[in-house]
C-alpha positions as CSV (number, residue, x, y, z in Angstrom):
1,M,137.0,36.5,82.8
2,P,135.9,40.0,83.7
3,G,132.2,40.6,83.8
4,A,131.4,37.0,83.9
5,V,128.3,36.0,85.9
6,T,128.7,33.1,88.3
7,P,125.8,30.7,88.2
8,G,123.7,30.8,91.4
9,A,124.9,34.2,92.5
10,S,122.3,36.5,94.0
11,Y,122.3,40.2,93.4
12,S,120.5,42.8,95.4
13,T,118.4,45.3,93.4
14,G,119.3,48.0,95.9
15,T,115.7,48.7,97.0
16,M,114.8,48.9,100.6
17,A,111.5,48.0,102.2
18,S,109.5,51.2,102.3
19,Q,107.1,52.3,105.0
20,T,103.5,52.2,104.2
21,T,101.3,55.2,105.0
22,N,98.6,54.5,107.6
23,G,95.2,54.4,106.0
24,M,93.5,55.9,109.1
25,A,95.8,58.9,108.8
26,I,94.8,59.5,105.2
27,A,91.1,59.1,106.2
28,A,91.6,61.6,109.1
29,L,93.1,64.2,106.7
30,V,90.3,63.7,104.1
31,C,87.6,64.0,106.7
32,G,89.3,67.0,108.3
33,I,89.5,68.8,105.0
34,L,85.9,68.0,104.2
35,G,84.8,69.4,107.5
36,I,86.6,72.7,106.9
37,V,85.7,73.1,103.2
38,S,82.1,72.3,103.8
39,C,82.0,75.1,106.4
40,G,79.7,73.3,108.8
41,Y,77.4,71.7,106.3
42,T,78.5,68.3,107.4
43,F,78.0,69.6,110.9
44,F,79.7,67.1,113.3
45,V,80.0,64.1,111.0
46,A,83.2,64.7,109.1
47,P,85.1,66.6,111.8
48,V,84.3,64.0,114.5
49,L,85.3,61.2,112.1
50,A,88.6,63.2,111.5
51,I,89.2,63.3,115.2
52,I,88.4,59.6,115.7
53,F,90.5,58.5,112.7
54,G,93.4,60.8,113.8
55,V,93.6,59.4,117.3
56,I,93.4,55.8,116.0
57,A,96.0,56.5,113.4
58,K,98.5,58.0,115.9
59,K,98.2,54.9,118.0
60,Q,98.6,52.5,115.0
61,I,101.6,54.5,113.7
62,A,103.3,54.3,117.1
63,Q,102.7,50.5,117.3
64,R,103.4,49.5,113.7
65,A,106.1,52.0,112.8
66,Q,104.2,53.3,109.8
67,A,104.4,56.6,108.0
68,G,101.7,59.3,108.2
69,A,102.1,60.9,111.6
70,G,101.9,64.3,110.1
71,L,98.8,63.4,108.2
72,A,97.2,62.1,111.4
73,T,98.1,65.3,113.3
74,A,96.8,67.5,110.5
75,G,93.5,65.5,110.3
76,L,93.1,65.8,114.1
77,V,93.7,69.5,114.1
78,L,91.4,70.1,111.1
79,G,88.7,67.9,112.8
80,I,88.9,70.0,116.0
81,I,88.7,73.2,114.0
82,G,85.7,71.7,112.1
83,V,83.9,71.0,115.3
84,V,84.5,74.5,116.6
85,I,83.1,75.9,113.3
86,S,80.0,73.7,113.5
87,V,79.4,74.8,117.1
88,L,79.7,78.4,116.1
89,I,77.3,78.0,113.2
90,I,74.7,76.3,115.4
91,L,75.1,79.0,118.0
92,F,74.6,81.7,115.4
93,F,71.4,80.1,114.1
94,V,70.0,79.5,117.6
95,L,70.8,83.1,118.6
96,A,69.2,84.4,115.4
97,V,66.0,82.4,116.0
98,F,65.7,83.5,119.6
99,S,66.5,87.1,118.9
100,S,63.9,87.3,116.2
101,S,61.2,85.5,118.2
102,T,61.6,87.8,121.3
103,T,60.8,90.9,119.2
104,T,57.2,91.9,119.8
105,T,55.2,94.4,117.8
106,P,52.3,96.4,119.3
């Protein structure tokens, strides 16, 4: 009989196991974006966390064959940029304080 179902037959749903995105990679990207958007207000906290999470995520992704390598790389790059911005802001304030304190009036 056409279209008859045989008892006990198993059918595949056609779905394949999907890769999970590494959580550290997502955290790296979020911290990296926060470090850039805050323009140095978080100073070294968010950018340094982005760098740490990015490095850990890249290692985990290689070991576990997970998705998220691009997120980890983006978080790492944004973290480095955030550290550079923080250093420049601190240098600006230090130079501004020293330049104003060296000015003498008669």
